[in-house]
C-alpha positions in Angstrom: 16.6 -13.7 13.4 16.9 -11.9 16.7 13.9 -11.3 18.9 10.4 -12.8 18.4 9.8 -13.7 14.7 7.2 -11.6 13.0 4.3 -13.9 11.9 1.3 -13.5 9.7 -2.3 -14.2 10.8 -1.9 -17.9 9.7 1.2 -18.3 11.9 3.7 -18.3 9.1 7.1 -16.6 10.0 8.0 -13.7 7.8 11.4 -14.1 6.2 10.9 -12.7 2.6 9.0 -9.4 2.2 7.8 -8.0 -1.0 7.6 -4.2 -1.1 5.7 -2.3 -3.8 5.8 1.5 -4.4 4.3 3.4 -7.3 7.0 6.1 -7.7 10.7 6.4 -7.4 10.5 8.9 -4.6 8.5 6.3 -2.6 11.1 3.5 -2.9 14.5 5.1 -3.5 15.5 5.0 0.2 14.7 1.3 0.5 16.5 0.6 -2.8 19.7 2.2 -1.6 19.7 0.1 1.6 19.4 -3.3 -0.1 22.5 -5.3 0.6 23.8 -7.8 -2.1 21.4 -6.2 -4.4 20.4 -8.0 -7.6 18.3 -6.6 -10.4 15.9 -8.6 -12.7 13.5 -7.2 -15.3 10.1 -8.9 -15.7 7.4 -7.5 -17.9 9.3 -4.2 -18.2 9.6 -3.7 -14.4 12.8 -3.9 -12.5 12.8 -6.1 -9.4 15.5 -5.4 -6.8 16.2 -8.3 -4.4 18.7 -8.8 -1.5 18.6 -8.2 2.2 17.8 -5.3 4.6 18.7 -6.2 8.1 17.7 -9.8 8.8 15.0 -9.9 6.1 15.1 -10.9 2.5 13.4 -8.2 0.4 12.1 -7.8 -3.1 11.4 -4.2 -4.1 9.7 -2.8 -7.2 8.5 0.5 -8.5 5.2 -0.6 -10.2 4.2 2.7 -11.7 1.0 4.6 -11.0 -2.4 3.0 -11.4 -4.2 -0.3 -10.6 -3.3 -2.3 -13.7 0.4 -1.6 -13.3 0.2 -2.4 -9.6 -1.7 -5.7 -10.2 0.7 -6.7 -12.9 3.7 -6.1 -10.7 2.2 -7.8 -7.6 1.3 -11.0 -9.6 4.8 -11.1 -11.2 6.4 -10.7 -7.7 4.3 -13.5 -6.3 5.0 -15.9 -9.1 8.7 -15.2 -9.4 9.8 -14.6 -5.7 7.0 -16.1 -3.6 7.2 -13.6 -0.8 5.8 -14.4 2.6 3.9 -11.1 2.5 3.6 -7.9 0.5 3.6 -4.4 1.7 2.5 -1.4 -0.4 4.2 1.8 0.6 3.9 5.4 -0.5 1.7 8.5 -0.2 -2.1 9.1 -0.4 -4.8 11.7 -0.2 -6.6 12.0 3.2 -10.3 11.4 3.3 -11.0 10.9 7.0 -12.0 14.0 9.0 -9.1 15.4 10.8 -6.4 13.4 9.0 -3.7 15.8 8.1 -0.8 16.1 5.6 2.0 14.0 7.1 -0.4 11.7 8.9 -0.1 7.9 8.4 -2.7 5.3 7.4 -2.2 1.6 7.9 -4.8 -0.7 6.2 -7.3 -3.0 7.8 -8.8 -3.5 4.4 -8.7 -2.2 0.8 -11.3 -1.6 -1.8 -11.3 -0.6 -5.5 -13.9 2.1 -5.3 -14.1 2.8 -9.0 -15.4 -0.6 -10.0 -18.9 0.5 -10.9 -21.6 -2.0 -11.9 -24.4 -0.3 -10.0 -26.5 -0.2 -13.1 -26.9 -4.0 -13.0 -27.5 -4.2 -9.3 -24.0 -5.0 -8.0 -22.4 -3.1 -5.2 -19.6 -0.5 -5.9 -16.2 -2.1 -5.6 -17.3 -5.7 -6.1 -14.6 -8.1 -7.2 -16.7 -10.7 -9.0 -14.0 -13.3 -9.1 -14.0 -13.4 -5.3 -17.6 -12.2 -4.7 -16.2 -9.6 -2.3 -15.9 -5.8 -2.0 -13.2 -5.4 0.7 -9.9 -7.3 0.7 -8.8 -7.8 4.3 -5.3 -6.9 5.2 -3.3 -9.2 7.4 -3.9 -8.0 11.0 -0.6 -9.3 12.4 1.4 -7.6 9.5 -0.5 -4.3 10.0 0.1 -4.5 13.8 3.9 -5.0 13.1 4.0 -2.0 10.8 2.2 0.1 13.4 5.0 -0.6 15.9 7.3 1.4 13.6 5.2 4.6 13.7 6.6 7.3 16.0 4.4 8.2 18.9 4.3 11.9 17.8 3.0 11.0 14.3 -0.7 11.0 13.5 -1.9 7.5 12.8 -5.2 5.9 11.8 -6.1 2.3 10.9 -8.8 1.5 8.5 -10.0 1.2 4.9 -7.7 2.3 2.1 -9.6 3.0 -1.2 -8.0 2.8 -4.6 -9.1 3.9 -8.1 -7.6 5.1 -11.4 -8.3 8.7 -10.5 -6.3 11.4 -8.7 -8.8 12.7 -6.1 -9.1 16.5 -6.0 -12.8 17.4 -6.2 -15.7 17.3 -3.9 -17.7 15.3 -6.4 -15.1 12.5 -6.3 -15.0 12.6 -2.5 -18.8 12.4 -2.3 -18.9 9.3 -4.5 -16.2 7.5 -2.4 -17.5 8.5 1.0 -21.1 7.9 0.0 -20.2 4.3 -0.7 -17.5 3.9 1.9 -18.0 6.4 4.7 -15.3 4.6 6.7 -12.6 5.3 4.1 -9.4 6.8 5.5 -7.5 7.7 2.4 -7.5 7.4 -1.4 -4.7 6.3 -3.7 -4.2 4.4 -6.9 -2.6 1.1 -6.2 -3.3 -0.5 -2.8 -6.7 -1.9 -3.7 -5.3 -3.7 -6.8 -2.4 -5.1 -4.8 -4.8 -6.2 -2.1 -7.0 -7.9 -4.7 -4.1 -9.8 -6.2 -2.7 -10.8 -2.8 -6.1 -12.0 -1.6 -6.7 -14.0 -4.7 -3.3 -15.7 -4.3 -3.5 -16.2 -0.6 -0.6 -13.8 0.2 -0.8 -11.7 3.4 -0.6 -8.0 2.7 -0.8 -4.5 4.2 -0.7 -0.9 3.0 1.1 1.9 4.7 0.6 5.4 3.3 1.7 8.9 4.4 -0.7 11.8 3.5 0.7 14.1 0.8 -2.5 16.0 0.4 -6.1 16.1 1.6 -7.9 14.9 -1.6 -9.6 18.2 -2.2 -9.4 21.3 -4.2 -5.9 22.1 -2.8 -4.5 18.7 -3.8 -3.0 19.9 -7.2 -0.8 22.3 -5.2 -0.2 20.1 -2.1 0.7 16.9 -3.8 3.8 18.2 -5.7 4.9 20.0 -2.6 4.7 17.1 -0.2 4.9 13.9 -2.2 8.6 13.4 -1.8 8.5 14.0 2.0 5.4 11.7 2.4 6.9 8.9 0.3 10.2 9.1 2.3 8.3 8.9 5.7 6.7 5.7 4.8 10.0 4.2 3.5 11.7 5.3 6.7 9.2 3.5 8.9 9.7 0.3 6.9 13.5 0.7 7.1 13.2 1.0 10.9 11.2 -2.3 11.1 13.5 -4.2 8.7 16.6 -3.1 10.6 15.1 -4.1 13.9 
């Protein structure tokens, strides 16, 4: 591997990268670039493995939603043992001033729709780990950030996930009331972060904004999802190619 090897926070050199996207439009570019590509089906999900640049990669389209994302992440970890996992795709902007086409890289994730408030537990609590936020690998997120063009809007911070498409003020109020630092909302990253944290696998989430998670999202998402998903994939391609 040329140049300085990319390492995770624990000092492990990254050689095999797992990449998870929810939709075909978010992973097609990466899939087409895998050299010596092999395909394996596990639990009804196709896993594509091979090389991009100097990295071994394992790529999957997990499907939309937290359960599908968690299932695919766990299967990837058990079968391929990646050094890290990156979740790529699009999201709805929550942070003030974050625009369609802007990028978010995770510092942490949370599953905002875990709701046990009635029995005195905080929103988003993962009881198996006694934690709300899953911390992304800082070194991995820093590396991803080096691939963001200077003229592209970028924020780092909290990515929130739930099994809802966010398009109403009521939904926004619930999320931001509990997590005012949330940058964007989507439906997979928190579950992937949960699985990775519980397995001790470094992870990060990169998302391009397809909409602004409001009353216009039903119109903006179909119009911009393909472009947003492609942007995230292009950034990863740049990093993998070196």
